[in-house]
LUMPA-795298 format. One record per atom (N, C-alpha, C): z, x, y. Coordinates in pm, whole numbers, padded with zeros to 5 digits, always signed. Each point is the difference from the previous one (the first is absolute). Layout:
LUMPA-795298
ZXY;...
//
This chain:
LUMPA-795298
+02257+12469-00151;+00035+00103-00097;+00065-00062-00123;-00039+00049-00117;+00057-00053-00122;+00117+00086-00046;+00098-00065-00057;+00110+00069-00064;-00016-00018-00149;+00031+00108-00079;-00012-00018-00143;+00132+00029-00069;+00022-00069-00109;+00118+00014-00082;-00047+00046-00137;+00065+00101-00055;-00041+00053-00130;+00106-00028-00104;-00043-00009-00125;+00092-00023-00110;-00059+00055-00127;+00087+00027-00098;-00042+00042-00132;+00054-00100-00099;-00086-00053-00086;+00042-00099-00098;+00030+00066-00132;+00106-00045-00065;+00034+00047-00133;-00046-00106-00100;-00083+00039-00095;-00056-00095-00094;+00104-00045-00101;+00000-00130-00026;+00081-00055-00108;-00089-00092-00081;+00046-00037-00116;-00080-00088-00084;+00073-00130-00022;-00075-00103-00030;+00059-00129-00029;-00078-00067-00112;+00072-00053-00095;-00066-00071-00109;+00021-00150+00014;+00038-00041+00123;+00031-00141+00020;-00124-00086-00019;+00015-00107-00077;-00111-00089-00028;+00024-00139+00058;+00125-00035+00023;+00030-00133+00050;-00027-00006+00150;+00007-00122+00051;-00035-00020+00140;+00120-00045+00082;+00120+00043-00035;+00113-00027+00088;-00026+00072+00132;+00060-00044+00110;-00025+00068+00128;+00029+00150-00004;+00108+00039-00068;+00030+00143-00010;-00109+00073-00077;-00041-00057-00112;-00104+00063-00080;-00133+00005+00076;-00031-00107+00071;-00124-00003+00076;-00002+00110+00106;+00110+00017+00071;+00005+00105+00102;-00012+00137-00062;+00058+00018-00119;-00012+00129-00067;-00146+00028-00038;-00070-00103-00050;-00140+00017-00036;-00086+00028+00123;+00034-00064+00112;-00073+00026+00124;+00021+00146+00044;+00124+00045-00003;+00029+00138+00038;-00075+00098-00089;+00000-00027-00131;-00072+00087-00093;-00150+00000+00029;-00053-00116+00039;-00143-00010+00030;-00038+00094+00114;+00081+00003+00105;-00029+00088+00113;+00025+00147-00037;+00109+00026-00070;+00033+00139-00031;-00096+00062-00101;-00054-00080-00090;-00087+00054-00104;-00146+00005+00041;-00031-00049+00119;-00138+00009+00049;-00034+00145+00032;-00130+00033-00010;-00042+00133+00042;+00022+00017+00150;-00021-00110+00073;+00029-00001+00144;+00001-00145+00044;+00057-00025+00117;-00011-00132+00060;+00014+00012+00151;-00052-00101+00069;+00014-00008+00145;+00030-00145+00036;+00096-00019+00088;+00039-00132+00046;+00001+00002+00153;-00076-00092+00060;-00001-00013+00145;+00053-00136+00039;+00060-00009+00118;+00050-00128+00043;+00060+00004+00139;+00061-00112+00037;+00063-00014+00130;+00140-00057-00017;+00096+00060+00067;+00138-00049+00000;+00029-00062+00135;+00070-00112+00000;+00032-00067+00127;+00138-00062-00008;+00062-00016+00118;+00133-00060+00007;+00019-00061+00138;+00073-00108+00004;+00041-00062+00127;+00120+00077+00054;-00005+00035+00128;+00111+00072+00062;+00109-00099+00035;+00120+00011-00059;+00106-00099+00024;+00033-00014+00148;+00021-00123+00043;+00040-00026+00137;-00112+00010+00102;-00125+00015-00046;-00112+00010+00091;-00114-00091-00047;-00105-00005+00081;-00120-00076-00036;-00109+00092-00056;+00038+00118-00042;-00097+00101-00037;+00001+00026-00151;-00118+00040-00046;-00018+00045-00138;-00054+00143+00003;+00052+00083-00089;-00046+00139-00008;-00071+00019-00133;-00105+00082+00000;-00073+00025-00124;-00051+00143-00002;-00029+00048-00120;-00061+00132-00014;-00077+00004-00131;-00089+00097-00012;-00081+00017-00120;+00063+00105-00091;-00016-00020-00132;+00044+00102-00094;-00112+00029-00099;-00001+00121-00052;-00101+00043-00096;+00069+00097-00095;+00013-00039-00126;+00066+00083-00100;-00104+00048-00102;-00002+00132-00020;-00086+00060-00101;+00086+00073-00102;-00040-00007-00126;+00071+00071-00106;-00103+00058-00096;+00031+00115-00056;-00091+00064-00095;+00080+00075-00105;-00046-00008-00124;+00063+00072-00110;-00040+00147+00008;+00070+00088-00071;-00028+00144+00011;-00146+00037-00025;-00062-00059-00102;-00136+00038-00033;-00102-00037+00105;+00036-00089+00092;-00091-00043+00105;+00015+00080+00128;+00094+00093+00003;+00028+00075+00122;-00044+00145-00012;-00040+00064+00111;-00030+00143-00004;+00123+00081-00041;-00023+00114-00058;+00111+00084-00046;+00096+00036+00113;-00051+00009+00122;+00083+00043+00112;+00111-00099+00035;-00018-00127-00038;+00102-00101+00032;+00049-00072-00125;-00034+00053-00117;+00036-00067-00124;+00147+00023-00034;+00066-00105-00044;+00138+00006-00047;+00003-00060-00141;+00113+00014-00072;+00004-00052-00138;-00019-00150-00011;+00033-00075+00104;-00011-00146-00007;-00082-00052+00118;-00022-00130-00001;-00082-00065+00103;+00057+00027+00139;-00090+00022+00096;+00041+00018+00139;-00045-00121+00081;+00083-00038+00094;-00023-00121+00079;+00015+00033+00148;-00095-00046+00079;+00005+00016+00145;-00016-00139+00063;+00086-00034+00094;-00013-00125+00074;-00017+00031+00148;-00104-00057+00060;-00024+00015+00143;+00038-00131+00069;+00058+00009+00117;+00026-00119+00081;-00046+00029+00142;-00046-00104+00069;-00047+00020+00136;-00052-00130+00061;-00058+00011+00119;-00059-00113+00071;+00104-00109+00028;+00116+00041+00051;+00106-00094+00034;-00045-00091+00115;+00015-00130-00019;-00040-00098+00102;+00112-00099+00024;+00006-00051+00125;+00091-00109+00034;-00084-00114+00056;+00018-00119-00055;-00076-00117+00045;+00096-00116+00018;-00036-00090+00091;+00081-00119+00023;-00014-00096-00118;+00114-00043-00052;-00001-00097-00110;+00014-00142+00051;+00031-00016+00129;+00018-00133+00061;-00092-00010+00121;-00090-00094-00004;-00094-00018+00112;+00077-00030+00129;-00040+00068+00106;+00058-00027+00130;+00134+00066+00026;+00052+00073-00097;+00130+00067+00020;-00013+00109+00105;+00109+00022+00074;-00006+00097+00109;+00103+00112-00015;+00076+00002-00109;+00100+00106-00013;-00071+00134-00019;+00060+00109+00050;-00067+00130-00001;-00017+00055-00141;-00096+00093-00013;-00021+00065-00128;+00125+00078-00041;+00037-00005-00127;+00113+00081-00046;-00041+00147-00005;+00096+00092+00003;-00033+00143-00006;-00066+00035-00134;-00091+00096+00003;-00075+00038-00120;+00078+00108-00078;+00113-00039-00054;+00081+00096-00075;+00031-00053-00140;-00096-00071-00058;+00022-00059-00132;-00029+00104-00108;+00086+00003-00102;-00024+00088-00113;-00111-00055-00087;-00103+00082-00025;-00113-00043-00081;+00017+00055-00142;+00045-00084-00090;+00025+00042-00137;-00129+00000-00080;-00013+00089-00099;-00120+00000-00083;+00002-00114-00101;-00109-00071-00010;-00018-00101-00104;-00113+00046-00092;-00013-00066-00113;-00108+00032-00091;+00036+00096-00112;+00122+00052+00001;+00041+00093-00106;+00054-00080-00118;-00088-00075-00064;+00045-00099-00098;+00034+00058-00136;-00021+00127-00019;+00053+00064-00120;+00151+00014+00003;+00058-00025+00117;+00145+00014+00018;+00077-00130-00016;-00066-00111-00023;+00068-00129+00015;+00110-00026-00102;+00013+00083-00102;+00110-00019-00096;+00112+00101+00020;-00015+00094+00092;+00106+00098+00022;+00119-00068+00067;+00115+00010-00063;+00126-00060+00047;-00004-00153+00002;-00093-00057-00076;-00008-00145-00016;+00111-00047-00094;+00076-00101+00042;+00111-00047-00083;-00019-00145-00046;-00089-00075+00065;-00022-00138-00042;-00132-00048+00060;-00059-00102-00063;-00124-00058+00052;-00011-00143-00050;-00037-00090+00091;-00014-00141-00034;-00127-00055+00064;-00075-00081-00074;-00116-00067+00056;+00048-00114+00089;-00053-00005+00124;+00043-00103+00094;-00115-00089+00046;-00121+00025-00050;-00111-00085+00040;-00133+00063-00034;-00107-00062+00050;-00135+00052-00018;-00071-00002+00133;-00109+00075+00009;-00079+00004+00122;-00142+00040-00036;-00095-00051+00074;-00139+00042-00014;-00035+00089+00118;-00041+00122-00029;-00028+00099+00105;-00143+00049-00017;-00074+00004+00110;-00139+00045-00003;-00009+00142+00055;-00056+00089-00079;-00021+00139+00040;-00143+00037-00035;-00073+00054+00094;-00139+00042-00021;-00083-00114-00059;+00014-00118+00059;-00077-00120-00037;+00027-00050-00141;+00111+00039-00057;+00036-00050-00134;+00140-00060+00007;+00017-00119-00056;+00130-00067+00000;+00077+00033-00127;+00128+00034+00017;+00086+00036-00111;+00120-00094-00004;+00033-00048-00121;+00122-00079-00018;+00115+00096-00026;+00100-00003+00087;+00112+00095-00007;+00129-00070-00038;+00085+00072-00069;+00140-00039-00017;+00080+00068+00110;+00083-00076+00070;+00086+00056+00104;+00135+00030-00065;+00039+00125+00005;+00121+00046-00069;+00100+00053+00101;+00122-00050-00013;+00111+00054+00079;+00055+00120-00077;-00029+00120+00048;+00043+00124-00064;+00123+00052+00071;+00105+00029-00076;+00127+00044+00057;+00021+00148-00034;+00030+00079+00102;+00016+00144-00017;+00140+00043+00045;+00052+00100-00067;+00125+00060+00044;-00031+00142+00048;-00017+00014+00131;-00029+00129+00060;+00127+00069+00048;+00115-00044-00048;+00127+00057+00044;+00012+00146-00043;+00043+00087+00092;+00026+00138-00042;+00121+00004-00093;+00007+00107-00080;+00107+00009-00099;+00138+00001+00063;+00009+00054+00121;+00131+00010+00063;+00045-00133+00062;-00090-00099+00001;+00030-00127+00065;-00058-00115-00082;+00059-00030-00114;-00057-00101-00091;-00008-00139+00064;-00102-00076-00042;-00018-00140+00040;-00016-00018+00150;-00043+00103+00069;-00008-00009+00146;-00141-00034+00050;-00100+00009-00088;-00136-00022+00047;-00081-00075-00106;+00025-00130-00009;-00076-00087-00088;-00114-00062+00081;-00124+00020-00046;-00118-00039+00077;-00084-00097-00083;-00046-00107+00065;-00091-00095-00063;-00141+00020+00057;-00098+00009-00089;-00140+00002+00040;-00072-00114-00071;-00089-00066+00069;-00085-00102-00063;-00137+00062-00024;-00039+00007-00127;-00124+00063-00041;-00095-00106-00056;-00119-00008+00055;-00103-00089-00052;-00087+00079-00096;+00010-00033-00130;-00059+00080-00106;-00105-00081-00074;-00113+00063-00033;-00105-00063-00081;+00024+00039-00145;+00052-00091-00084;+00033+00039-00138;-00121+00046-00081;-00116-00063+00023;-00118+00033-00080;-00056+00138+00031;+00013+00044+00125;-00057+00129+00041;+00107+00104+00033;+00127-00039-00007;+00113+00092+00025;-00012+00064+00139;-00020-00086+00101;-00014+00045+00137;+00113-00057+00086;+00036+00071+00105;+00088-00052+00105;-00088-00024+00122;+00002-00122+00052;-00085-00034+00114;+00079-00034+00125;+00131-00019-00014;+00081-00030+00119;+00144+00042-00028;+00067+00047+00105;+00141+00038-00011;+00071-00040+00127;+00116-00062-00012;+00085-00025+00115;+00129+00079-00017;+00046+00058+00109;+00111+00093-00010;+00063+00014+00138;+00131-00002+00008;+00072+00019+00126;+00027+00148+00022;-00048+00052+00112;+00017+00141+00033;+00043+00010+00145;+00114+00064+00022;+00049+00025+00137;+00006-00127+00084;+00045-00110-00063;+00020-00124+00074;-00123-00086+00016;-00115+00042-00053;-00122-00080+00007;-00041-00043-00140;-00048-00123-00013;-00049-00052-00127;-00150+00024-00008;-00038+00104-00069;-00139+00041-00008;-00071-00073-00114;-00125-00035+00022;-00089-00049-00105;-00119+00095-00005;-00021+00061-00116;-00112+00092-00018;-00106-00067-00086;-00116-00022+00057;-00111-00064-00070;-00106+00103-00036;-00035+00006-00127;-00104+00092-00045;-00136-00058+00039;-00083+00082+00061;-00135-00044+00041;-00109+00065-00084;+00031+00108-00071;-00098+00066-00085;+00073+00089-00100;-00058+00015-00118;+00057+00090-00100;-00112+00051-00089;+00022+00115-00060;-00096+00056-00095;+00075+00094-00094;-00061+00025-00114;+00060+00086-00102;-00103+00101-00050;+00053+00113-00046;-00078+00100-00074;-00121+00054+00077;+00025+00040+00124;-00104+00067+00077;+00055+00133+00048;-00088+00091+00037;+00044+00132+00045;+00082-00012+00128;+00105+00082+00014;+00081-00008+00122;-00082+00039+00122;+00034-00061+00112;-00073+00027+00123;+00036+00139+00054;-00087+00050+00086;+00029+00128+00065;+00124-00011+00088;+00024-00120+00056;+00119-00019+00084;+00126+00020-00084;+00001-00052-00123;+00116+00018-00086;+00019+00147-00036;-00109+00067-00037;+00010+00142-00037;+00051+00082+00117;-00052-00026+00120;+00046+00075+00118;+00146-00030+00031;+00043-00127-00017;+00141-00033+00025;+00091+00072-00098;-00040+00006-00127;+00081+00072-00099;+00003+00149+00029;-00115+00056+00040;-00003+00142+00035;+00091+00029+00119;-00002-00089+00099;+00085+00018+00117;+00147-00008-00038;+00033-00095-00086;+00139-00016-00043;+00046+00122-00079;-00084+00048-00093;+00038+00113-00083;+00009+00129+00080;-00074+00005+00112;+00000+00123+00081;+00113+00004+00102;+00081-00105+00006;+00110+00000+00097;+00094+00117-00028;+00036+00075+00103;+00082+00120-00020;+00139-00035-00051;+00054+00090-00080;+00136-00017-00053;+00102+00073+00086;-00047+00065+00104;+00092+00057+00098;-00068-00006+00136;+00074+00034+00103;-00054-00005+00135;+00027+00134+00069;-00089+00097-00022;+00023+00135+00054;+00004+00005+00152;-00060-00101+00067;+00002+00002+00147;+00141-00014+00057;+00093-00045-00084;+00139-00014+00045;+00079+00130-00013;-00045+00090-00083;+00075+00123-00026;+00010+00083+00127;+00121+00040+00035;+00024+00080+00120;+00037-00081+00122;-00015-00132-00006;+00040-00084+00113;+00152-00012+00006;+00051-00012+00122;+00141-00033+00015;+00023-00141-00054;+00096-00015-00090;+00026-00131-00058;+00052-00095+00106;-00055-00119+00012;+00052-00097+00098;+00148-00030-00029;+00078-00009+00105;+00142-00029-00020;+00021-00151-00014;+00105-00036-00067;+00038-00141-00013;+00148-00010-00029;+00054-00113+00032;+00137-00035-00037;-00004-00135-00069;+00043-00003-00125;+00001-00123-00077;+00137-00016-00066;+00034-00122-00031;+00127-00028-00065;-00017-00009-00150;+00100+00052-00071;+00002-00010-00145;+00046-00140-00041;-00013-00026-00129;+00056-00125-00052;+00148-00011+00031;+00067+00113+00006;+00144+00002+00031;+00027-00020+00148;-00108-00012+00080;+00003-00018+00145;+00024+00130+00075;+00011+00113-00070;+00017+00129+00066;-00135+00048+00052;-00008+00040+00129;-00128+00045+00055;-00035+00141-00048;-00130+00026-00014;-00051+00132-00034;-00109+00035+00100;+00012+00116+00061;-00102+00049+00094;-00066+00123-00061;-00131-00001-00011;-00069+00108-00068;+00023+00135+00069;-00007+00003+00132;+00014+00128+00073;+00136+00065-00023;+00101-00081-00033;+00133+00057-00025;+00008+00074-00133;-00105-00012-00079;-00005+00072-00128;-00077+00131+00011;-00037+00039+00124;-00072+00124+00022;+00080+00117-00060;-00070+00090-00066;+00065+00111-00071;+00008-00024-00149;-00030-00123-00043;-00004-00034-00142;-00139-00057-00033;-00051+00030-00118;-00123-00068-00040;+00030-00146-00034;-00093-00089+00037;+00020-00143-00021;-00124-00057-00070;+00024-00076-00105;-00108-00071-00067;+00014-00148+00033;-00103-00058+00063;-00001-00140+00035;-00081-00078-00103;+00064-00097-00063;-00065-00081-00103;-00018-00142+00054;-00125-00039+00027;-00030-00134+00052;-00035-00092-00117;+00065-00117-00006;-00021-00090-00113;+00011-00146+00044;-00035-00088-00091;+00018-00144+00020;+00026-00064-00134;+00083-00102-00003;+00035-00063-00127;-00119-00069-00065;-00104-00033+00079;-00121-00063-00053;-00093+00100-00068;+00029+00128+00012;-00087+00108-00046;+00043+00046-00139;-00086-00025-00101;+00033+00038-00136;+00026+00149-00018;-00090+00090+00047;+00021+00143-00019;+00121+00056+00074;+00052-00072+00099;+00110+00054+00080;+00126+00024-00082;+00020-00077-00104;+00118+00023-00084;-00003+00142-00056;-00115+00042-00053;-00010+00133-00059;+00014+00109+00105;-00064-00020+00117;+00004+00105+00100;+00139+00015+00062;+00068-00113+00023;+00134+00008+00058;+00099+00060-00100;-00010-00037-00125;+00089+00059-00101;-00030+00149-00017;-00127+00038+00013;-00034+00142-00007;+00057+00074+00122;-00007-00064+00117;+00060+00061+00119;+00150+00019-00019;+00063-00093-00069;+00143+00012-00029;+00027+00119-00093;-00087+00020-00098;+00014+00117-00088;-00016+00130+00080;-00094+00001+00093;-00021+00119+00082;+00121+00029+00088;+00064-00105+00051;+00120+00019+00082;+00107+00072-00079;+00014-00035-00127;+00099+00067-00086;-00044+00140-00036;-00130+00016-00029;-00050+00130-00045;+00009+00105+00109;-00026-00041+00125;-00003+00097+00110;+00118-00017+00095;+00109-00049-00053;+00121-00016+00080;+00048+00134+00055;-00012+00105-00082;+00044+00133+00044;-00085+00054+00114;-00120-00054+00016;-00089+00043+00109;+00017-00086+00124;+00105-00086-00002;+00031-00087+00114;-00109-00104+00028;-00079-00032-00103;-00102-00103+00020;+00068-00135+00017;-00035-00069+00109;+00047-00136+00025;-00114-00097-00028;+00027-00100-00081;-00102-00100-00033;+00043-00134+00060;-00087-00057+00080;+00025-00131+00061;-00109-00096-00045;+00037-00121-00036;-00099-00102-00031;-00006-00100+00115;-00122-00044+00031;-00021-00091+00112;-00079-00122-00047;+00042-00118+00046;-00067-00123-00041;+00002-00101+00113;-00101-00088-00001;-00003-00112+00094;+00051-00128-00064;+00056+00010-00120;+00058-00115-00067;+00120-00053+00077;+00035-00125-00026;+00124-00054+00055;+00118+00072-00062;+00115+00002+00067;+00118+00063-00061;+00033-00060-00137;-00019-00130-00014;+00033-00066-00128;-00091+00051-00112;-00130+00004+00027;-00093+00046-00103;+00018+00149-00028;+00022+00078+00105;+00021+00144-00020;+00123+00026-00086;+00105-00076+00023;+00123+00017-00079;-00024-00039-00146;-00067-00115-00020;-00027-00043-00137;-00089+00099-00073;-00102+00050+00068;-00096+00092-00061;+00067+00132-00039;+00074+00057+00092;+00064+00129-00028;+00108-00013-00107;+00071-00111-00001;+00101-00020-00104;-00065-00020-00136;-00110-00075-00004;-00067-00027-00127;-00053+00129-00062;-00053+00090+00083;-00060+00123-00052;+00094+00121+00012;+00125-00026+00035;+00104+00105+00004;-00039+00113+00096;-00046-00037+00117;-00032+00097+00104;+00126+00024+00083;+00042+00125+00009;+00121+00032+00079;-00031+00088+00120;-00125+00010+00039;-00037+00075+00118;+00034-00080+00126;+00011+00066+00114;+00017-00074+00125;-00124-00088+00026;+00022-00128+00021;-00110-00095+00022;-00001-00037+00148;-00109+00037+00070;-00012-00030+00142;-00087-00124+00019;+00052-00094+00078;-00070-00125+00025;-00085+00013+00126;-00128-00036-00012;-00094+00014+00111;-00069-00134+00025;+00076-00102+00042;-00057-00136+00011;-00114-00010+00099;+00002+00080+00105;-00107-00005+00100;-00111+00101-00028;+00013+00075-00109;-00102+00098-00035;-00003+00121+00092;+00113+00033+00061;+00003+00111+00096;-00045+00131-00063;+00061+00036-00112;-00036+00126-00067;-00135-00012-00070;-00027-00116-00059;-00129-00020-00066;-00114+00022+00098;+00013-00056+00122;-00105+00016+00100;-00006+00143+00052;+00116+00060+00022;+00003+00135+00054;-00069+00100-00092;+00017-00020-00131;-00062+00090-00099;-00132-00055-00054;-00050-00108+00061;-00128-00059-00039;-00003-00034-00149;+00108-00061-00048;+00007-00044-00139;-00052-00143-00006;-00117-00018-00059;-00062-00133-00008;+00009-00060-00139;+00045+00076-00097;+00017-00047-00137;+00100+00087-00071;+00061-00053-00101;+00100+00076-00075;-00042+00007-00147;+00051+00102-00072;+00097+00101+00040;-00062+00114+00080;+00082+00058+00086;-00034+00120+00076;+00123+00089+00001;-00021+00130-00013;+00111+00096+00011;-00040+00107+00101;+00093+00036+00086;-00026+00099+00105;+00112+00104-00004;-00038+00125-00013;+00097+00110+00001;+00005+00059+00140;+00120-00003+00060;+00022+00057+00133;+00079+00129-00018;-00051+00110+00055;+00064+00129-00017;+00125+00016+00085;+00068+00111-00020;+00122+00029+00076;-00027+00007+00150;-00126+00032+00036;-00037+00010+00141;-00035-00135+00062;+00011-00106-00078;-00029-00133+00051;-00147-00035+00001;-00082+00083-00063;-00144-00025-00005;-00040-00052-00139;-00105-00080-00001;-00049-00054-00126;-00060+00112-00084;+00052+00015-00122;-00049+00103-00091;-00103-00056-00098;+00019-00124-00048;-00097-00066-00087;+00009-00151+00020;-00113-00064-00025;-00009-00146+00015;-00080-00051-00120;+00070-00069-00092;-00064-00050-00122;-00023-00150+00009;-00117-00046-00044;-00036-00141+00003;-00023-00048-00144;+00056-00115-00032;-00026-00059-00131;+00087+00052-00110;+00012+00131-00009;+00089+00066-00096;-00025-00045-00144;-00129-00011-00037;-00028-00030-00139;+00011+00123-00088;+00015+00118+00063;+00021+00124-00074;+00124+00069+00057;+00116-00032-00059;+00125+00055+00052;+00011+00151-00021;-00079+00054-00094;+00007+00144-00025;-00049+00078+00122;-00086-00060+00082;-00047+00069+00121;+00117+00025+00095;+00089-00097+00012;+00119+00019+00083;+00092+00104-00061;+00018-00006-00133;+00087+00096-00067;-00048+00143+00022;-00132+00019-00007;-00055+00134+00016;+00032+00056+00138;-00014-00084+00103;+00029+00046+00138;+00147+00034+00015;+00088-00086-00051;+00144+00024+00016;+00044+00123-00076;-00061+00029-00114;+00038+00120-00076;-00034+00127+00077;-00110-00004+00073;-00038+00119+00078;+00072+00006+00135;+00054-00114+00045;+00067-00005+00129;+00146+00039-00010;+00066-00043-00109;+00143+00022-00014;+00028+00088-00121;+00105+00081+00006;+00037+00078-00118;+00049-00092-00110;-00012+00042-00121;+00043-00081-00114;+00149-00024+00004;+00047-00102-00077;+00142-00032-00002;+00080+00111-00066;
//
């Protein structure tokens, strides 16, 4: 089974003419973003530390500009889908007898080369390489690209180096090395093409993604699963002990960009419906340190419940954030919102549920 990752690219322009590593990477990014479409296929592999095994998987990234997509999946900017699959484990040492490692490796999407300048802070040429793709040899510059992926609440905490093998004459990326989840991955491009109609697989994946529900009506009327979690202050909170009051559960993570808006909106709702005894609780699987830094940075003063083992996340089947769940005075789920890209939908329900202030 294939997993796909979706993204939307924001177009930028560059008038860079020089060939410094930073300028070259910008021109490469522009080349991919300004194409009518592109597809990049390849294989990523990494040696499993402490074992004799190597793990690999295939990736396939497709991108298409608005004019190349059907109206049903068209957005203002280029859309990108990355598929990953065919995970394999092979012995890297002949005659080794150590057991296969568990198949729980995170398969990151490669091939989204329109993104290579996002959060880029430095780039240096460190060598050259000749790489053959589709029976053609390309002379590449190998560039050490430095990125600052640190969240705003935690500066300088995530500096990442990637080695990119770039063809200056054709503005292509043919190889990338990157450390992900403790493994040093090398992604080798095996095929690429530009300016062709998007595949039916891409269109269907975009349709499936766009059709994902923004709420989960099957949860409405269920008894809310009980849980006891500790706040940042170490005070325990048990959901069932709040029976008789409406409760809004706000699930978030510090890695989630939209969560800042949804959690701050939940905080506004707590103030707006205070007279209706609405209790708002935020839940996260972040470490206490990150949760404290995040809430302080964004001035969140709601009760923050720590769920390190995912007890509440699993009980409410929360597989991604942000999610908000309204539990009624009777302890039953009244609404279950997913994604929360339209906060007015939540506002409308609360206005009809509770009397005005």
